[in-house]
N, C-alpha and C positions, 0 to 999 in steps of 0.2 A: 837043688830039684827043679829038674826040666823043666821047660812050658809047652803043655802041648796046646800048640797051634789050631786055628781054623785051616786047612786045605785051599789052597788058590783054586781060585775057579779057570785060570790058564795060566801058562808056560811065557807068556808071550813079556811079561816084565819081570821074568825072575833069570837070574845068571844059573844058567847049567854047565857052568864050568868055576872058571875063580871069581870070586867077590871081593871086592875089598871094601871094607868100612872104616871111614875115616872122622875119627870122632875125637877131637882135639877141648871140648869144651869143661866145663865144670863136673865134679866127679857124679854131682846127682845124677845127672847125663847121661854118662858113659854106663850109670847101672842102668839108667831104663833105656839105653839101647840093647840089651840081652835080650827081649824076645824080639829083636829084629835080627839078632847074631845067632839063632836060634832055628831061625825061619831061613833065611839063608842057606843054613848049614846043610839041610833037607835037600837041597836040591846041588852041591856042592862044597867044594873046599871056599872056605871062609877068613880070609886076611886081614886085622883089622890095624890101623895107624893111630897109638894114642899118647898123653902125654907119659912121662914114669908116672906118674900117681895111678893114672888110668892103668896101664900096664898090671899095677901092683894088685890093682881090686881085682882085674878079672883074671887073674891068676888060674888055672886049675881049671878053666872053662873048656867041656869036652867038644866046645861044636866051632872052637877055632885052632883053624891049622897053623896060623903063625903071629905073632903077635911082634909088631915092628913100631920101636918106641921114636917119636918126636919131640925135643927138647928144647920147644920151641921158645922156650922165654929163659934155655939157658945156654950149653953148648952149640946149638942149631938155630939158635936165631940169625934174625936177616935172612939175606938172598944167597947167601954161601948154603947156610942150612938146610933152607928149603930146595936148592936144585940138590945136596946130596941126600935129602927124604924122598926125593922124587925118583934117583936113579935107582935108589934102595927097595922101590916099591914098583919100579919099572916091569910093565909085561908087555908081549908078544903075540899075545891074544887080541885076537878079533872081537870075541863074546863075551870076552870076560866085561865087569860093573863097578863102577865106582859109587857106591853112595855116599854121598858127602853130608852126614848127620849133623857136623857142624858146619852150618852154611855160611863163612868167611871168604873172603877175595879169596887170600892165603890159602886155606884147603882146595878149593879147586882147583888153584893155578899146579898143586901138588898132583893131582889126577888127571890135567893134562897133561902134565909136562914127563909124567908118570908113562902115556902113551894107551890110558884107558879111551874106546873109541865112544860106548856108551857111560854118563857121568848123569846121576840121578843125583837131585836136589829139591829145597820146598822153593816155590813159587814166590816166597818173602824174601827170599835168602838176597843178598848184598852181590853174589857173585853166581844169581840166577841165569846170567844170559852165556856162562859156559857152560849148562847143563844143556843135554840130549833128550832128558825128559824131567817136565818140572811137576811137582807131588803139589795137591793142592794143599794149605797149613790149614788148618782147622783150630782156630784159635779157642773154642771149646772143649777139645777133646785134652785127655789125660796126654802127657808130649810122650809115654813107652807108646801110647797109639798113634800119636802122628808119626812118629819114626818106623815103628813098624809098617804103616801106610808105605811109608818109600816104595817097598818092594809087594805089596799088597795091593795098591792104589784103591781106588771110592769106591769099587764095585760087591770088595768080598767083606762078608758080618763078621764082625768080630767081638766075640764073648769076651767078656769083664775079666773072668780068671785065666785068661789068655795072654794079659799084659804083666803076670806078677815079675816082676826083674827074678832073676837067677845068680845065686853067687855059691863060689864053692871053697871054703876053708879047706885048708888040707892040716894034719897031723902037725906039722911045726904051729900053725894057729890052735891047736886044740892043746897041743903042751902049754903055750905061753898062757894062755888062758887057765890052764888048768895050776899056774904055778902062780897066776895073780890070787887068784882064789884062793889056796892053799895060804901064801904070806899071810892074807889077810883073816883067816881061824873061819874062814866063812864053810857053816856047817849045816848047809842043803837047806836053808832055809829061803820062803819065793824071794826070787830076784827081782828089783824092779830098776831099771836103766833110768836113767837121764841125762838128757845132753843140753846144757842151758847155755853153749858156745854158736857163733855162728860166722863170717866172716864179713859178714853185714850188722853194724850195731844197731838197726831199727828192728833186726830180726831178733833181739837178744832180749825174753821177755823176763821181768827185773824180779821177778817174787818165786825161782827157783827154791831159795831157802826156806821158806814159809812154807811153799810145800812140800820142800822133803820134813819137816817139823810133823807133819800130818800125814802124812804115808808112810815114816816109818815104823809103825804099830803095824803094817800090814804086807813088811818083808825085808830084806835085805838091800837099803841102796845102793846102786852101783852108779857113778857120775862115768860119762865119758867123752872123748874128747881129744884136739889137740894138748900138746905143752902148753899155748896161751891161754888155755883152758884152769889151769891149775887154782884161778886164784877163786874162780866161781866152785869149782872142788873144791874148798878149803869152809868158804863161806857154806857150803851145802852140810859139809862135816861137823862145822860148828854149831848146825841147829838139828842136831839129830845127834851130839853128845859123843862125836868121834865114830858113828859105828859106820857109817857109809865108806864104801871101798872108792877109794879114788886110781882109775883106772884112766885118766889124761896122760896123754904123753906114754904112755905104758905098751900098750898096743897098736899093732898097724888095722889099715880099715878093712881089711879080711880079720884081721885078729877081731876087733869089734862086732864083725858080720857076725863068727862065732859067740862071742859071749852075750848078743843080743839074742842069739835061737834057746838060747839056756834062760832067759828072760820071760816073767808072766806077764809084762806089762814095757813101752819105752814112753818117756813123757819127752816128746823136742820142738824145737823151734821147728820152722820151715824152714828145713839143709838136710845138708848129706845123711843125719843117720836116719831120718825118715825112710831115708828109698833102703837101707843095707836091710831095718828090719822089715819092708816089705820083701825083700827076696828072701829072709830070713823066716817069713811068718809069724813074727812076734807083734801081739796084739799092740796097736799106737796110737797115742792122743799127741797129735797136732797141733801145737799153738801158731796160728796165726795173724800178725799184727798188719805190716803197710802192705802184703802181697797178698791174695785171696786164693783157694781152690782152683776155682774156676781160669787161672793162666796155667793148671796144667800138670800141676807135681804137685799133689796130693798125696797120702798114704795109699798104699795099694794089697796092704795088710789084709786076712781074712774079717778081723775083729778092729775095726780104726774106728772111729773118731777124730773130731776137729773143733778146737775151742779159739771164740774169735768175738770181737765187739760186736753188738749184736746190730746196731746203728751209730757206723757214722759214716756222711755223707763223702768226706775225703778216701777214704777205701773204695781200694787200693791208691796208692799213690806212685808206685813204683816197680817196675815188673822183676827186680831184684830184691830191693831194700835202700832205701838212701842212707850217707852216713848217717846224717841227722835230720831229722825229722823237718816236712819244709814249711809248716805253719807256728812249729815251736812248744805245740802241745804234747805230742806223742802217744796220745788219748788210746790209742789204737792198743795201746801195752799197759801202756800205765791203769786205763781202766778194765783192766781185764786180771778182777784180782785170785788170789791165793784160793779161795772159797771155791769159787765158778770152780777154775780147772780142777781141785781136787773132787768134786763133784762129779765131774768127766771123769775122770781117773778111776774113782769107787763102782763107775757103773763097770768099766772093762774089766776091772779085779772082783766085784761082786761082792764089795765088800757096803758096810754102813758106810753115806758118806757123811753122818752128823758125828 
């Protein structure tokens, strides 16, 4: 689904020929970069420099002319890898623009060594002194808007619906999901997805199994996530007599997006699955603990709600979610019970909460 974006007021800050977007951050950030990709593609070809995982999730995107993979933590780590990727992205065009969506010093150096005379990034980035234009970082705005404004600037009005990301599962992903559901004996009952995992330990809400026992009467549960989430999926399956479908580690991220488009609801922590659901238009309930939606990473699906502790002075405590609670009590998650979260889920499913 393509994002229809507001036209820009002028072309002064938009590359009319080649744009390079450098986005080697977390996969959620990569997904939220797709409105920027679509906007720049209206004005010329767009190359994208991403990690291997980022390349996978953005496969089939019609707005991308060329995808360059930067394995910065693997085969291309270090100075040698940086020089190699700079040579691969090199341009001789004086009007090409590099958009540093991930504001590290390393990515700014790549743009510089690649010969981009125009380099755009946020005014809060560590490498801002290497940029030729600095975009204002707006802390209170959604990150999809912040990224989009690297191209649009501050003066263009942006409608909320234009911030929806876009992903493009292909035939391979559809076949993989079909096979998964067939092997689980899926009988076309409503699907409800749960994403209990997160790379950040304190973001993992601890009561998914309890929630699953309440939700199992409203549809067939399916658990998405990585291989590391198998244990969480087993606990959820045990809570609903083994009827839950365990998709953890079974699908690619783009495959999980294809699965989500078939679901009536996703319940997730503040992590990448909520951005997959935003791209696919799946109603989303996001559980926030140490982080808050005001950081700019809340759900963007048309029907979305947030569950969070109503009153804790220590929230938020970390931009991503610390390994352990700084105060040792983890009340932001422990005191957010399954009954409250089920009530919000029932609103989105339009089923009785009792």
